[in-house]
C-alpha positions in Angstrom: 1.2 -3.2 -13.4 -1.6 -1.9 -11.3 -1.2 -2.4 -7.5 -3.0 -1.5 -4.4 -0.4 -0.4 -1.9 -0.8 -1.6 1.7 0.2 0.6 4.5 3.0 -1.7 5.6 4.7 -1.1 2.2 4.6 2.7 2.7 5.8 2.3 6.4 8.7 0.2 5.2 9.6 2.7 2.5 9.6 5.6 5.0 11.6 3.6 7.6 14.3 2.3 5.3 15.6 3.6 2.0 15.8 0.3 0.2 14.2 -1.7 -2.6 10.7 -1.0 -1.5 11.4 2.8 -1.7 12.9 2.4 -5.2 9.9 0.4 -6.4 7.5 3.1 -5.3 9.0 5.3 -8.0 9.1 2.8 -10.8 7.5 3.8 -14.0 6.4 0.3 -14.5 4.0 0.4 -11.6 0.6 2.1 -11.4 0.1 2.5 -7.6 -3.1 3.1 -5.8 -4.2 3.3 -2.2 -7.3 4.2 -0.3 -7.5 7.8 0.9 -7.5 6.9 4.6 -3.9 5.6 4.4 -2.5 9.1 4.4 -4.5 10.0 7.5 -2.9 7.0 9.2 0.5 8.3 8.3 -0.2 11.6 9.8 -1.5 9.9 12.9 1.7 7.9 13.3 4.1 10.6 12.1 6.1 10.9 15.3 6.5 7.1 15.6 7.7 6.8 12.0 10.1 9.6 12.4 11.5 8.0 15.6 12.1 4.8 13.7 13.9 6.4 10.9 16.9 8.7 10.5 14.6 11.2 8.7 14.0 14.6 10.0 10.4 15.9 10.3 11.1 17.9 7.2 12.5 14.8 5.3 9.4 12.8 6.4 7.0 15.5 5.2 8.9 15.9 1.8 8.9 12.1 1.2 5.2 11.9 2.3 4.4 14.7 -0.2 6.2 12.9 -3.0 4.3 9.6 -2.1 0.9 11.5 -2.4 1.9 12.7 -5.8 3.1 9.3 -7.0 0.3 7.1 -5.6 -3.2 7.5 -6.9 -5.7 8.0 -4.0 -8.9 6.0 -4.3 -11.8 7.8 -2.6 -14.3 5.7 -0.7 -17.2 6.1 -3.1 -15.1 4.2 -5.7 -14.8 1.0 -3.6 -17.8 1.4 -1.2 -19.9 -1.2 -3.2 -17.2 -3.8 -2.8 -16.9 -3.6 1.0 -19.3 -6.3 1.8 -17.6 -8.8 -0.5 -14.2 -7.7 0.9 -15.5 -8.4 4.4 -16.4 -11.9 3.3 -12.9 -12.5 1.8 -10.6 -10.7 4.2 -8.9 -12.7 7.0 -8.4 -9.5 9.0 -10.9 -6.6 9.4 -7.9 -4.1 8.8 -7.4 -5.5 5.3 -11.0 -5.1 4.1 -10.4 -1.7 2.7 -7.5 -2.9 0.6 -9.4 -5.9 -0.8 -12.4 -3.7 -1.6 -10.0 -1.3 -3.5 -8.4 -4.3 -5.4 -11.9 -5.6 -6.3 -13.0 -2.1 -7.5 -9.9 -1.5 -9.5 -9.2 -5.1 -10.7 -5.8 -4.9 -9.2 -3.4 -7.0 -7.1 -2.2 -5.9 -3.6 1.4 -5.2 -2.7 1.9 -6.2 0.8 4.1 -8.0 3.4 1.0 -9.3 5.2 1.4 -13.1 5.5 -2.1 -13.7 6.8 -3.7 -11.8 3.8 -1.5 -13.8 1.5 -2.2 -17.2 3.0 -5.8 -16.9 4.2 -7.6 -15.8 1.1 -7.3 -16.5 -2.6 -9.6 -14.0 -4.3 -6.9 -11.3 -4.6 -3.3 -12.0 -5.6 -0.9 -10.6 -3.0 2.5 -9.6 -4.3 5.6 -9.1 -2.1 8.5 -6.8 -2.8 10.9 -9.7 -3.9 8.2 -11.0 -6.3 7.7 -7.5 -7.6 11.4 -7.1 -8.3 11.4 -10.3 -10.3 8.3 -9.3 -12.3 9.7 -5.8 -13.1 13.1 -7.4 -14.2 11.4 -9.4 -16.9 
């Protein structure tokens, strides 16, 4: 299953070693994310480390593994979809994820309720829904 991974999914995986973390490494998922997301992680590294029991080294190792597992989508791939994504998105912060989903014909894996409830163009999948789909 092809999914665009929202930042909140990656933050959740870094903060808590739970089902979200396990799903990130499932062979049944083809995960993609815009390249800027990893810049955001670097920007908030100290905050993330403070919210977790991870050391800086653990954080950087996990971060490195995520960068290998998740396919990074360069902006030129989804640039032509940004205008349509702006029209669809209920929140300017989600435009980039919608544009990626449109460009890659993928769903979005996210906990964002507003994104889920205030647009219907892109399917938003939560972690519990993903667990059920993978179990089939």
